[in-house]
RODO-2510 file (C-alpha; in nm, 4 decimals, decimal comma):
residues 654
     n   res          X          Y          Z
     1     m    21,0211     5,9761     4,8722
     2     k    20,8193     5,8936     4,5936
     3     v    20,9283     6,0162     4,2345
     4     y    20,8135     6,0250     3,8645
     5     a    20,9930     5,9407     3,5613
     6     a    21,0850     6,2730     3,4097
     7     s    20,9176     6,3360     3,1035
     8     s    21,2671     6,5316     2,8852
     9     p    21,5869     6,5307     2,9798
    10     c    21,5405     6,8857     2,9610
    11     v    21,2993     6,8959     3,2666
    12     s    21,4013     7,0182     3,6305
    13     n    21,4983     6,7720     3,8967
    14     a    21,2149     6,8976     4,1090
    15     l    20,9535     6,8877     3,8112
    16     t    21,0016     6,4501     3,8971
    17     v    20,9143     6,4429     4,2459
    18     s    20,5938     6,4159     4,4152
    19     s    20,3936     6,7519     4,4963
    20     k    20,3488     6,5482     4,8446
    21     v    20,7139     6,6411     4,9251
    22     f    20,7419     6,9978     4,8586
    23     t    20,4091     7,0207     5,0504
    24     y    20,4960     6,8472     5,3649
    25     r    20,8388     7,0595     5,4125
    26     f    20,6869     7,4332     5,3109
    27     f    20,4089     7,4155     5,5583
    28     l    20,7166     7,3177     5,8299
    29     s    20,9550     7,5872     5,6906
    30     c    20,6476     7,7926     5,7374
    31     c    20,6414     7,7500     6,0979
    32     f    21,0462     7,7792     6,1544
    33     l    20,9488     8,1472     5,9677
    34     v    20,7510     8,2702     6,2303
    35     l    20,9979     8,0969     6,4681
    36     l    21,2524     8,2608     6,3691
    37     l    21,0838     8,5985     6,3626
    38     l    20,9732     8,5992     6,7389
    39     s    21,3246     8,4928     6,8308
    40     l    21,4822     8,8479     6,6253
    41     t    21,1681     9,0521     6,7671
    42     f    21,2258     8,9402     7,1402
    43     r    21,6097     8,9468     7,0658
    44     h    21,6860     8,5906     7,1585
    45     s    22,0592     8,5222     7,1596
    46     d    22,2035     8,4574     6,8555
    47     v    22,3328     8,1091     6,8810
    48     g    21,9592     8,0658     6,9406
    49     v    21,8343     8,1846     6,5723
    50     f    22,1001     7,9755     6,4742
    51     i    21,8946     7,6503     6,5808
    52     l    21,6022     7,7143     6,4243
    53     a    21,7549     7,8294     6,1172
    54     l    21,9924     7,5239     6,1508
    55     m    21,6771     7,3271     6,1675
    56     n    21,5075     7,4784     5,8824
    57     v    21,7873     7,4138     5,6150
    58     l    21,8201     7,0470     5,7820
    59     f    21,4743     6,9315     5,7450
    60     c    21,3071     7,2065     5,4566
    61     a    21,6003     7,2821     5,2409
    62     d    21,7458     6,8888     5,1566
    63     i    21,5277     6,8300     4,8503
    64     l    21,5930     7,1766     4,7321
    65     a    21,9650     7,0429     4,7591
    66     r    21,9536     6,7338     4,5909
    67     c    21,7418     6,8474     4,2942
    68     a    22,0077     7,1217     4,2788
    69     w    22,2662     6,9175     4,2659
    70     t    22,0790     6,6518     4,0366
    71     d    22,0248     6,9449     3,7887
    72     l    22,4046     7,0791     3,8685
    73     m    22,5429     6,7782     3,7112
    74     s    22,3393     6,6954     3,4446
    75     g    22,4217     7,0477     3,3322
    76     r    22,0258     7,2005     3,3992
    77     l    22,0501     7,6222     3,5311
    78     s    21,6850     7,5456     3,7281
    79     f    21,5052     7,7303     3,9464
    80     a    21,6205     7,4919     4,2572
    81     l    22,0026     7,5095     4,1623
    82     f    21,9782     7,9175     4,1522
    83     s    21,7073     7,9132     4,4927
    84     g    21,9533     7,6531     4,6690
    85     t    22,2838     7,8739     4,6063
    86     a    22,1330     8,1562     4,7378
    87     v    21,9396     7,9571     5,0547
    88     f    22,2674     7,7804     5,1279
    89     s    22,5118     8,0937     5,0861
    90     g    22,2906     8,3531     5,2754
    91     f    22,3119     8,0530     5,5818
    92     l    22,6404     8,0482     5,5645
    93     y    22,7357     8,3617     5,5805
    94     s    22,5074     8,4161     5,8523
    95     a    22,6247     8,0649     6,0849
    96     l    23,0008     8,2180     6,0041
    97     n    22,9035     8,5022     6,1755
    98     v    22,7720     8,4010     6,4754
    99     f    23,0354     8,1533     6,5679
   100     l    23,3600     8,3446     6,4126
   101     t    23,5435     8,6115     6,6827
   102     r    23,5758     8,8013     6,3519
   103     p    23,2861     8,8688     6,1213
   104     l    23,3026     8,8114     5,7550
   105     y    23,2895     9,1788     5,5657
   106     g    22,9208     9,2398     5,4926
   107     p    22,6972     9,4937     5,6356
   108     s    22,4185     9,2783     5,8000
   109     p    22,5614     9,0077     5,9868
   110     n    22,2053     8,8189     6,0194
   111     l    22,0096     8,6338     5,6585
   112     f    21,8412     8,4358     5,9000
   113     v    21,5170     8,5362     5,8230
   114     y    21,5747     8,6835     5,4433
   115     v    21,6860     8,2518     5,3971
   116     s    21,4103     8,1408     5,5610
   117     f    21,1587     8,3599     5,3535
   118     l    21,3455     8,2486     5,0114
   119     l    21,3401     7,9116     5,1676
   120     t    20,9314     7,8949     5,2340
   121     l    20,8734     8,0845     4,9033
   122     s    21,0524     7,8571     4,6384
   123     l    20,9169     7,5143     4,8071
   124     w    20,5981     7,6993     4,7564
   125     a    20,6969     7,7414     4,4217
   126     e    20,7647     7,3811     4,3595
   127     r    20,5174     7,2351     4,5236
   128     r    20,2537     7,4698     4,2487
   129     l    20,4764     7,3701     3,9545
   130     v    20,5292     7,0257     4,1074
   131     r    20,0798     7,0341     4,1213
   132     e    20,0578     7,1967     3,8193
   133     k    20,2769     6,9309     3,5684
   134     e    20,0689     6,6265     3,8090
   135     q    19,7364     6,7379     3,6713
   136     t    19,8454     6,7499     3,3143
   137     r    19,8487     6,3308     3,3766
   138     v    19,5096     6,2045     3,2630
   139     y    19,3117     6,0411     3,5617
   140     i    19,0125     5,9678     3,3925
   141     k    18,6972     5,8473     3,6161
   142     k    18,3549     5,7020     3,4752
   143     l    18,4815     5,6132     3,1346
   144     d    18,2593     5,2410     3,1998
   145     d    17,9316     5,4604     3,1625
   146     f    18,0021     5,5050     2,7716
   147     l    18,0309     5,1246     2,7750
   148     p    17,7262     4,9063     2,6467
   149     k    17,6728     4,6691     2,9239
   150     s    17,5027     4,3614     2,7675
   151     g    17,4546     4,2051     2,4614
   152     r    17,0879     3,9869     2,2780
   153     l    17,2647     3,7027     2,1292
   154     c    17,1323     3,4858     1,8531
   155     v    17,0812     3,1084     1,9591
   156     g    16,9487     2,9369     1,7012
   157     r    16,6002     3,0851     1,7044
   158     q    16,6182     3,2319     2,0574
   159     f    16,7722     3,4815     2,2219
   160     k    16,9869     3,4921     2,5261
   161     k    17,1110     3,7518     2,6759
   162     v    17,4734     3,8232     2,7827
   163     f    17,7391     4,0634     2,8439
   164     a    17,8734     4,2549     2,6434
   165     g    18,2662     4,1812     2,7344
   166     e    18,1427     3,8066     2,6370
   167     l    18,0444     3,8538     2,2891
   168     k    18,2875     3,7415     2,0206
   169     a    18,3454     3,7946     1,6590
   170     g    18,1206     3,5883     1,4026
   171     d    17,8472     3,5965     1,6887
   172     l    17,5256     3,7261     1,5752
   173     i    17,2919     3,9228     1,7436
   174     l    17,0340     4,1229     1,7367
   175     v    16,9816     4,5397     1,8602
   176     k    16,6367     4,6475     1,9552
   177     q    16,5326     5,0413     1,9044
   178     g    16,6507     5,2395     2,1583
   179     e    16,9600     4,9975     2,2474
   180     r    17,3287     5,0475     2,2008
   181     l    17,5394     4,8252     2,0315
   182     p    17,7523     4,6277     2,2081
   183     c    18,0119     4,5830     1,9764
   184     d    18,1749     4,6249     1,6293
   185     g    18,0121     4,4585     1,3272
   186     i    17,7905     4,4869     1,0748
   187     v    17,4669     4,4696     0,9637
   188     k    17,3166     4,1730     0,7996
   189     q    16,9596     4,1800     0,8072
   190     g    16,7102     4,5325     0,8114
   191     k    16,7532     4,8836     0,7920
   192     t    16,7461     5,1599     1,0313
   193     s    16,9285     5,4784     1,0831
   194     i    17,2117     5,4473     1,3588
   195     d    17,3740     5,7449     1,6542
   196     e    17,7034     5,7529     1,6030
   197     q    17,7945     6,1347     1,7147
   198     l    18,0383     5,9519     2,0407
   199     v    18,2207     5,8102     1,7839
   200     t    18,1728     5,9960     1,4384
   201     g    18,0691     6,3536     1,6000
   202     n    17,8000     6,3619     1,3069
   203     m    17,5110     6,4476     1,4824
   204     l    17,2631     6,3304     1,2109
   205     p    17,1484     5,9789     1,2643
   206     t    17,3080     5,7934     0,9588
   207     s    17,1384     5,5238     0,7806
   208     k    17,2294     5,1992     0,7566
   209     r    17,1487     4,8423     0,5535
   210     a    17,2860     4,4943     0,5159
   211     g    17,6907     4,5321     0,4581
   212     s    17,7591     4,8664     0,6461
   213     p    17,9680     4,8796     0,9644
   214     v    17,8650     4,9578     1,3358
   215     y    18,0210     5,0548     1,6006
   216     a    17,9697     4,9627     1,9781
   217     g    17,8289     5,2438     2,1999
   218     t    17,6384     5,3831     1,9128
   219     l    17,2155     5,4342     1,9289
   220     n    16,9949     5,2190     1,7109
   221     k    16,7130     5,5164     1,6967
   222     s    16,4630     5,3610     1,4245
   223     s    16,4613     4,9385     1,3732
   224     p    16,5495     4,6205     1,5284
   225     v    16,8295     4,4746     1,2905
   226     y    17,0588     4,1597     1,3428
   227     v    17,4294     4,2578     1,3526
   228     e    17,7608     4,0410     1,3182
   229     v    18,0002     4,0735     1,5432
   230     t    18,3925     4,1985     1,3435
   231     l    18,5408     4,3049     1,7103
   232     p    18,4509     4,2377     2,0035
   233     l    18,4101     4,4865     2,2869
   234     p    18,7465     4,4885     2,3935
   235     q    18,8954     4,5338     2,0271
   236     s    18,5954     4,8061     1,9477
   237     a    18,6939     5,1660     1,8401
   238     l    18,5428     5,2742     2,1388
   239     m    18,7161     5,1121     2,3760
   240     n    19,0413     5,1734     2,2230
   241     v    18,9589     5,5633     2,2891
   242     i    18,8778     5,4498     2,6559
   243     e    19,1575     5,2480     2,7478
   244     a    19,3734     5,4890     2,5484
   245     v    19,2804     5,6841     2,8048
   246     k    19,2376     5,5263     3,1362
   247     n    19,6064     5,3326     3,0436
   248     g    19,7725     5,7130     3,0389
   249     e    19,9047     5,6186     2,6845
   250     l    19,8693     5,9319     2,5922
   251     r    20,2061     6,1746     2,4935
   252     r    20,1316     6,5372     2,6229
   253     g    20,3860     6,8283     2,5630
   254     n    20,6609     6,8466     2,8204
   255     f    20,6277     7,0872     3,0519
   256     a    20,8298     7,3704     3,0547
   257     s    20,8350     7,5644     3,3541
   258     s    20,8842     7,9832     3,3072
   259     l    21,0201     8,0222     3,6085
   260     d    21,3307     7,7834     3,5404
   261     a    21,3946     7,9296     3,2089
   262     f    21,4434     8,2976     3,3931
   263     s    21,6371     8,1402     3,6108
   264     g    21,8278     7,9840     3,3951
   265     l    21,9306     8,3050     3,2180
   266     l    21,9920     8,5192     3,5187
   267     f    22,1868     8,2294     3,7423
   268     p    22,5043     8,3074     3,5076
   269     f    22,4921     8,6583     3,5928
   270     a    22,4853     8,6335     3,9163
   271     g    22,7754     8,4656     4,0039
   272     l    22,9354     8,6724     3,7311
   273     l    22,8110     8,9908     3,9611
   274     s    22,8578     8,8965     4,2361
   275     l    23,2416     8,7665     4,1759
   276     g    23,2685     9,1022     3,9983
   277     v    23,1508     9,2863     4,3605
   278     y    23,4200     9,0408     4,5586
   279     a    23,6832     9,1258     4,3416
   280     y    23,6438     9,5007     4,3997
   281     i    23,6119     9,4478     4,7586
   282     l    23,9599     9,2998     4,7320
   283     y    24,0939     9,5860     4,5251
   284     r    23,9127     9,7877     4,7253
   285     f    24,1201     9,7393     5,0653
   286     g    24,3960     9,5941     4,9044
   287     a    24,3481     9,2694     4,9525
   288     f    24,4859     9,0627     4,6722
   289     s    24,8019     9,0962     4,7969
   290     a    24,7376     8,9964     5,1766
   291     g    24,6979     8,6011     5,3040
   292     l    24,4520     8,3754     5,3047
   293     n    24,2337     8,5151     5,5947
   294     e    24,1764     8,8607     5,4480
   295     w    24,0239     8,6678     5,1499
   296     f    23,8227     8,4703     5,3866
   297     h    23,6960     8,7754     5,5198
   298     y    23,5863     8,9521     5,2384
   299     a    23,4165     8,6431     5,1296
   300     g    23,1808     8,7308     5,3002
   301     a    23,0629     9,0240     5,0119
   302     l    23,0043     8,7297     4,7770
   303     l    22,8162     8,5391     4,9473
   304     f    22,6085     8,8298     5,0854
   305     c    22,5738     8,9196     4,6969
   306     l    22,4613     8,5349     4,5848
   307     a    22,2098     8,5289     4,8769
   308     l    22,0785     8,8421     4,7227
   309     s    22,0431     8,7425     4,3870
   310     c    21,8145     8,5125     4,4032
   311     p    21,5602     8,7818     4,5616
   312     p    21,1811     8,5809     4,6845
   313     a    20,9949     8,8410     4,3860
   314     l    21,1668     8,5858     4,1510
   315     v    20,8989     8,3224     4,3037
   316     f    20,6360     8,5510     4,1825
   317     v    20,7803     8,6768     3,8072
   318     s    20,5364     8,4232     3,6580
   319     v    20,3063     8,3516     3,9265
   320     f    20,1141     8,7281     3,9035
   321     p    20,0624     8,7476     3,5527
   322     s    19,9550     8,3985     3,4956
   323     f    19,6967     8,4202     3,7916
   324     f    19,5858     8,7532     3,6115
   325     a    19,6296     8,6602     3,2375
   326     r    19,3444     8,4021     3,3442
   327     a    19,1669     8,6366     3,5142
   328     g    19,1293     8,8518     3,2052
   329     a    19,0704     8,5727     2,9918
   330     r    18,7696     8,4642     3,1871
   331     a    18,6330     8,8095     3,1543
   332     k    18,6497     8,7144     2,7385
   333     k    18,4861     8,3741     2,8271
   334     i    18,8013     8,1498     2,7793
   335     k    18,9095     7,9506     3,0712
   336     i    19,2649     7,8721     3,0551
   337     q    19,3437     7,5475     3,2383
   338     n    19,7316     7,5054     3,1764
   339     i    19,9065     7,7936     3,0731
   340     y    20,2186     7,7070     2,9355
   341     a    19,9519     7,6028     2,5967
   342     l    19,9749     7,9254     2,5048
   343     d    20,3128     7,9190     2,4347
   344     e    20,2451     7,5984     2,2083
   345     l    19,9692     7,7470     2,0778
   346     v    20,1952     8,0569     1,9748
   347     r    20,4572     7,7669     1,8297
   348     a    20,2241     7,5769     1,6624
   349     d    20,3451     7,4500     1,3262
   350     t    19,9743     7,2669     1,2338
   351     v    19,6244     7,3689     1,3640
   352     f    19,4179     7,0660     1,3726
   353     f    18,9845     7,1427     1,3487
   354     d    18,7075     6,9375     1,4133
   355     k    18,4051     6,9943     1,1981
   356     t    18,0810     6,9878     1,3687
   357     g    18,0657     7,1945     1,6977
   358     t    18,4017     7,3579     1,6502
   359     l    18,4436     7,4796     1,3589
   360     t    18,0236     7,5146     1,3138
   361     y    17,8205     7,5670     1,5640
   362     g    17,6703     7,1750     1,6424
   363     e    17,3172     7,2941     1,6070
   364     l    17,1085     7,1974     1,3019
   365     r    16,9709     7,5387     1,1660
   366     v    16,6378     7,5996     0,9372
   367     s    16,8702     7,7109     0,6230
   368     g    16,5426     7,7128     0,3511
   369     v    16,1682     7,6973     0,3431
   370     f    16,0453     7,5298     0,0130
   371     p    15,6248     7,5458    -0,0044
   372     v    15,5235     7,3621    -0,3600
   373     k    15,3253     7,7237    -0,3888
   374     e    15,4703     8,0360    -0,1952
   375     s    15,0611     8,1048    -0,0736
   376     l    15,1508     7,8275     0,1320
   377     k    15,4406     7,8960     0,2834
   378     q    15,2790     8,0783     0,5827
   379     a    15,0582     7,7231     0,6857
   380     l    15,4006     7,5188     0,6184
   381     l    15,5628     7,6743     0,8989
   382     e    15,2287     7,7124     1,1066
   383     t    15,2146     7,2771     1,0341
   384     v    15,5780     7,1590     1,0760
   385     a    15,6077     7,3887     1,3942
   386     t    15,2376     7,2218     1,5445
   387     a    15,4205     6,8844     1,4779
   388     e    15,7823     6,9632     1,6088
   389     q    15,5812     7,1556     1,9205
   390     l    15,6926     6,8701     2,1881
   391     v    15,9451     6,6234     1,9719
   392     d    16,2697     6,6188     2,1532
   393     g    16,5940     6,5541     1,8793
   394     p    16,8233     6,7914     1,6915
   395     f    16,5385     6,8174     1,4053
   396     a    16,2815     6,9347     1,5957
   397     d    16,4999     7,2589     1,8221
   398     a    16,6148     7,3330     1,4907
   399     v    16,1970     7,3866     1,4000
   400     n    16,0967     7,5005     1,7120
   401     g    16,4147     7,7260     1,7263
   402     y    16,2775     7,9321     1,3900
   403     a    15,9021     7,9055     1,4504
   404     k    16,0045     8,1325     1,8292
   405     k    16,2435     8,3653     1,6276
   406     y    15,9982     8,4256     1,3349
   407     k    15,6258     8,4060     1,5774
   408     v    15,4830     8,1387     1,4456
   409     k    15,1826     7,9997     1,5665
   410     t    15,1258     7,6715     1,6957
   411     k    14,7830     7,5301     1,7392
   412     s    14,7254     7,2453     2,0040
   413     l    14,7872     6,8552     1,9754
   414     l    14,5806     6,5584     2,0345
   415     c    14,8275     6,2908     2,0365
   416     f    15,1457     6,2776     1,8491
   417     d    15,4025     5,9763     1,7861
   418     v    15,7485     6,0060     1,6903
   419     l    15,9560     5,7832     1,4869
   420     p    16,3219     5,7940     1,5509
   421     g    16,5134     5,8396     1,2443
   422     l    16,1749     5,8699     1,0593
   423     g    15,9777     6,1595     1,1201
   424     v    15,6859     6,2482     1,3547
   425     q    15,2544     6,2078     1,3274
   426     a    15,0600     6,4056     1,4663
   427     s    14,6648     6,5004     1,5321
   428     t    14,4814     6,8414     1,6072
   429     r    14,1378     6,8769     1,6410
   430     a    14,1003     6,9294     1,2594
   431     d    14,4145     6,7875     1,0365
   432     k    14,6342     6,5070     1,0198
   433     i    15,0299     6,5876     0,9998
   434     l    15,3482     6,4114     0,8911
   435     a    15,6690     6,5558     0,9471
   436     g    15,9595     6,3202     0,8105
   437     r    16,2266     6,2105     0,5669
   438     i    16,1474     6,2069     0,2281
   439     q    16,1643     5,8093     0,1857
   440     w    15,9362     5,7622     0,5079
   441     i    15,6936     6,0361     0,3596
   442     k    15,7224     5,8111     0,0202
   443     e    15,5988     5,5017     0,1708
   444     q    15,2941     5,7180     0,3075
   445     g    15,2338     5,6985     0,0147
   446     v    15,2543     6,0496    -0,0774
   447     e    15,4274     6,2280    -0,3986
   448     v    15,6683     6,4514    -0,3679
   449     p    15,8965     6,6246    -0,5966
   450     d    16,1001     6,4274    -0,8033
   451     e    16,4057     6,7615    -0,7120
   452     l    16,3995     6,6709    -0,3066
   453     l    16,6044     6,3234    -0,4409
   454     s    16,8902     6,5945    -0,5150
   455     v    16,8913     6,8190    -0,2213
   456     e    17,1820     6,7336     0,0225
   457     a    17,0817     6,9120     0,3089
   458     a    16,8893     6,7503     0,5736
   459     v    16,5083     6,7897     0,4548
   460     i    16,1844     6,7651     0,6950
   461     c    15,8618     6,7132     0,4352
   462     v    15,5906     6,8427     0,5723
   463     v    15,2098     6,6873     0,4849
   464     k    14,8713     6,7737     0,5927
   465     n    14,6109     6,5817     0,5513
   466     g    14,7502     6,3863     0,2805
   467     e    14,8242     6,7146     0,0591
   468     f    15,2213     6,7692     0,0855
   469     l    15,3067     7,1343     0,1768
   470     g    15,6278     7,1568     0,0578
   471     y    15,9730     7,0749     0,2468
   472     l    16,2518     7,2715     0,4740
   473     t    16,6132     7,2569     0,5052
   474     l    16,8114     7,1777     0,7717
   475     a    17,2143     7,2287     0,8392
   476     d    17,4866     7,3535     1,0862
   477     e    17,6387     7,6734     1,0395
   478     l    17,9774     7,7979     1,0528
   479     r    18,1149     7,9952     1,3553
   480     r    18,1251     8,3393     1,3475
   481     g    18,4724     8,4760     1,2448
   482     a    18,5705     8,1424     1,1533
   483     r    18,7019     8,2617     0,8294
   484     e    18,8679     8,5637     0,9981
   485     m    19,0434     8,3073     1,2205
   486     v    19,1755     8,0993     0,9443
   487     d    19,2821     8,4150     0,7830
   488     f    19,4497     8,5021     1,1200
   489     l    19,6128     8,1572     1,2195
   490     k    19,7559     8,1553     0,8045
   491     s    19,8687     8,5062     0,8934
   492     k    20,0807     8,3512     1,1921
   493     g    20,2402     8,0170     0,9676
   494     k    20,0232     7,7628     1,0930
   495     d    19,9194     7,5119     0,8736
   496     i    19,5462     7,4657     0,9068
   497     i    19,3848     7,0815     0,8367
   498     l    19,0386     7,0203     0,8853
   499     v    18,9475     6,6477     1,0144
   500     s    18,5916     6,5107     1,1171
   501     g    18,4326     6,1996     1,0936
   502     d    18,1746     6,3343     0,9597
   503     n    18,1027     6,2259     0,5154
   504     e    18,3154     6,4119     0,2480
   505     s    18,0362     6,5694     0,1170
   506     s    17,9655     6,7942     0,4395
   507     v    18,3386     6,8362     0,5072
   508     s    18,4316     6,9738     0,1630
   509     s    18,1412     7,2405     0,1950
   510     f    18,2425     7,3918     0,4824
   511     s    18,5695     7,3944     0,4705
   512     k    18,5985     7,6071     0,1414
   513     q    18,3467     7,8171     0,3902
   514     a    18,5775     7,8310     0,6311
   515     g    18,9034     7,8756     0,3453
   516     i    19,1377     7,5565     0,4776
   517     d    19,2864     7,4272     0,2137
   518     k    19,3684     7,0406     0,3877
   519     m    19,0449     6,8299     0,4624
   520     n    19,0766     6,4571     0,6216
   521     f    18,6951     6,3353     0,6419
   522     n    18,5850     5,9726     0,7861
   523     v    18,7847     5,9584     1,0430
   524     l    18,7567     5,7261     1,3383
   525     p    18,8672     5,8421     1,6811
   526     a    19,1978     5,6390     1,6805
   527     t    19,3267     5,8144     1,3053
   528     k    19,2849     6,1354     1,4495
   529     a    19,5169     6,0730     1,7250
   530     e    19,7532     5,8767     1,4559
   531     i    19,7304     6,1347     1,2487
   532     i    19,8933     6,4120     1,4898
   533     t    20,1145     6,1845     1,6717
   534     n    20,2562     6,1612     1,2906
   535     l    20,3502     6,4657     1,3010
   536     r    20,4497     6,5179     1,5745
   537     g    20,7264     6,2057     1,5418
   538     l    20,8487     6,4545     1,2377
   539     g    20,9052     6,7253     1,4850
   540     k    20,6107     6,9189     1,4264
   541     r    20,4229     7,1175     1,7114
   542     v    20,0045     7,0685     1,6722
   543     i    19,7082     7,2066     1,8490
   544     m    19,4204     7,0753     1,8431
   545     v    19,0700     7,2839     1,8299
   546     g    18,7951     6,9859     1,9382
   547     d    18,4480     6,9926     2,0465
   548     g    18,2626     6,5724     2,1582
   549     f    18,3792     6,2793     2,3400
   550     n    18,5588     6,1347     1,9008
   551     d    18,8187     6,4298     1,9754
   552     i    18,9592     6,3385     2,3433
   553     i    19,2471     6,0915     2,2158
   554     a    19,3506     6,3932     1,9525
   555     l    19,3171     6,6668     2,2333
   556     l    19,5260     6,4888     2,4512
   557     r    19,7979     6,3766     2,2147
   558     a    19,8261     6,7120     2,0605
   559     d    20,1193     6,9795     2,2131
   560     a    19,7420     7,1453     2,2807
   561     g    19,4189     7,0778     2,3117
   562     i    19,1509     7,3434     2,3280
   563     v    18,7990     7,2503     2,3051
   564     f    18,4258     7,4957     2,2640
   565     a    18,2619     7,3721     2,6186
   566     s    17,9079     7,2337     2,5650
   567     g    17,6887     7,0708     2,7451
   568     r    17,8341     6,7302     2,6043
   569     n    18,2010     6,8177     2,6945
   570     v    18,2292     6,5136     2,9588
   571     y    18,6148     6,5443     2,9279
   572     n    18,6558     6,9725     3,0542
   573     n    18,9031     6,9049     3,2817
   574     w    19,1065     6,7223     3,0576
   575     v    19,2236     6,9800     2,8327
   576     d    19,4529     7,2508     2,8329
   577     i    19,1840     7,5472     2,7061
   578     i    18,8371     7,5961     2,7065
   579     l    18,6361     7,8393     2,4992
   580     k    18,2870     7,9068     2,6192
   581     r    18,1818     8,1223     2,3684
   582     k    18,0162     8,0912     2,0530
   583     d    18,2830     8,2660     1,7589
   584     l    18,6355     8,1809     1,6749
   585     y    18,7334     8,5149     1,8066
   586     p    18,8896     8,4209     2,1127
   587     l    19,1930     8,1821     1,9460
   588     k    19,3062     8,5763     1,8274
   589     d    19,2695     8,7011     2,1730
   590     l    19,4823     8,3362     2,2842
   591     f    19,7672     8,4955     2,1068
   592     t    19,7169     8,8624     2,2391
   593     i    19,7553     8,7134     2,5864
   594     n    20,0495     8,5390     2,5186
   595     t    20,2198     8,8394     2,3894
   596     r    20,1413     9,0289     2,6937
   597     l    20,1784     8,7579     2,9545
   598     r    20,5320     8,6775     2,8175
   599     r    20,6566     9,0553     2,8047
   600     t    20,4883     9,1183     3,1773
   601     a    20,6879     8,8297     3,3235
   602     s    21,0220     8,9180     3,1536
   603     f    21,0255     9,2753     3,2935
   604     n    20,8998     9,1153     3,6455
   605     a    21,1874     8,8490     3,6229
   606     a    21,4433     9,1502     3,5453
   607     v    21,3147     9,4450     3,7915
   608     s    21,3272     9,1272     4,0594
   609     f    21,7059     9,0266     3,9861
   610     l    21,7756     9,3746     3,9290
   611     s    21,6521     9,4850     4,2214
   612     g    21,8177     9,2614     4,4283
   613     m    22,1747     9,3088     4,3207
   614     a    22,0932     9,7109     4,3565
   615     l    22,0233     9,5940     4,6779
   616     a    22,3199     9,4091     4,7962
   617     v    22,5564     9,6422     4,6454
   618     w    22,3966     9,9499     4,8344
   619     l    22,4313     9,7889     5,1381
   620     l    22,7963     9,7032     5,0843
   621     w    22,8418    10,0245     4,9766
   622     r    22,6933    10,2505     5,2669
   623     m    22,9499    10,0865     5,5033
   624     p    23,0636    10,0453     5,8000
   625     a    22,7054    10,1608     5,8468
   626     v    22,5356     9,7860     5,9791
   627     s    22,1801     9,7181     5,8458
   628     g    21,9674     9,5026     6,0486
   629     w    21,7882     9,1786     5,8991
   630     y    21,4743     9,4063     5,8018
   631     w    21,6630     9,5757     5,5369
   632     t    21,6738     9,2353     5,3055
   633     t    21,3618     9,1208     5,4280
   634     g    21,1486     9,3952     5,3758
   635     g    21,3514     9,5793     5,0234
   636     s    21,1926     9,2045     4,8835
   637     l    20,8600     9,2775     5,0361
   638     a    20,8698     9,6067     4,8612
   639     v    20,9532     9,4232     4,5313
   640     i    20,7183     9,1903     4,5602
   641     l    20,4566     9,4429     4,5471
   642     l    20,5819     9,6261     4,2706
   643     l    20,5986     9,3507     4,0636
   644     l    20,2082     9,2755     4,2309
   645     l    20,1050     9,6155     4,0872
   646     n    20,2746     9,5658     3,7240
   647     s    20,0974     9,2148     3,6457
   648     v    19,7118     9,3692     3,7635
   649     r    19,7478     9,5516     3,4071
   650     l    19,6631     9,1553     3,2717
   651     l    19,3224     9,1933     3,3693
   652     k    19,2000     9,3916     3,0826
   653     i    19,2645     9,2094     2,7643
   654     k    19,2495     9,4190     2,4429
***
């Protein structure tokens, strides 16, 4: 039997067992259950039915017995202990009735089908829970796709192409335009712009010059630069992210089964009620002063009540609500991959928000149009839209989206040339157009207003035939509902912190817009994870809401991780909740879903337990009338149907 290490002393022992162990026994138990039904239908001998039930218990209930015993010795009241007690009580009751000349006191001599049905469902439930726990273990494939493969090492006046892993601190390398950096380092010569979104999350290229730090895996957008290696690839910031994920060094929240929680509450009541029924039966028939034979005879009532105290319906008290809650969430474009993350969100002390792509849309949009003269506004828009119409990139996407929205007309291009990180130059039949960064426009000999130098937003300057027409400002925007959700979370007692790899001015601006008082800026992935780890070490429950590869360690180290789905998400299956919407209102829906889910599951648990005990007491009350084996099994199926109908209400989340 393959066993995993338990993640917490409070975790049921069944959750430390491989799901394969339960899978084999579940399918074998199904076979025995079918054979038992056929045997009773065709009225085979009691001994034959006993042998089938005995084989089912010996070959399938052994793992349940071991887990129950371990939990009992550890002082844990788990579902394995509750269901195991019911299974063995029912089997002992039925087996004694087969061989004793005087059957035990009880309404139905045969509980073999009921016991086998309960055993089969218990194995299925434990298998399902273990598989959920195993899926929270991070197993990442194809992470090497993020790694640069080679570097251009400077040897004297020559260049030698080597594997990225061979570079060491102090080496001088040349990184050409369009290449990814093979290691962390410092720019020694040249200036360029580098796309650092993979590491920092910043969607705009960052200007680099001599003395600027650069990171492995980032993309050189503009021109060749010489870089001195400070950290080789195995020690780089990117590799730290990948190795942490690969090696499973990510601490996830403790997995707590709601089925174990309900069992821990109900099991003591089941024992007390069963003993109470037993005591009443002894009192009713005056057996208190009788010999041990009478006590043994009426012990059938105790075993019968213990068997029915854990009804098969208990397996579904959380399964049905979870299924329909997930379906209801999907209707609101929320994908809940780990249902237990909802509890973590409600209990959390601190909620971390990433900025780009999470608190904001993560897309540049035209925020202002500033022509040199108001009469030139239309010409400015038509000119920049014409230049950018065939270009691919965040600046061009913003301009093209704006032009499409306001139906700006464009002219046909004869040719165009994109200068990464600088701008675009294009030609129509009558015009020559330049559109790009301020510094690049000035280098082309065009005078620009001094006011442009103080503009904090991204700027596209537009020149037609040597004449400066004006400029456009581009900026990211706060997601719809961001301010309302921050206020809502604060009303729930949550501490909100904005954490981002962007610069201070950008993070501060959006922090104020959203109403977030605490922020961290220029934060690398490892630092984000350290902040969360430190808070958890202080006993805080932490939720991370992010988007982007640079958030992955933080998302996985938090008690629960929530992401906004996008084409850039390569890790959707590694997180707990995925939001497939453009606004932040789903966070409020998650609280509503959790509240209704808990109420429904609690009601189901109470109904299943009380119905099981009520059925046992009623069958005992109607004695000496004999009840067939179908009473207990049929009653259990009726309660399961009732729980199903009650849980369907979760399909509609208001």
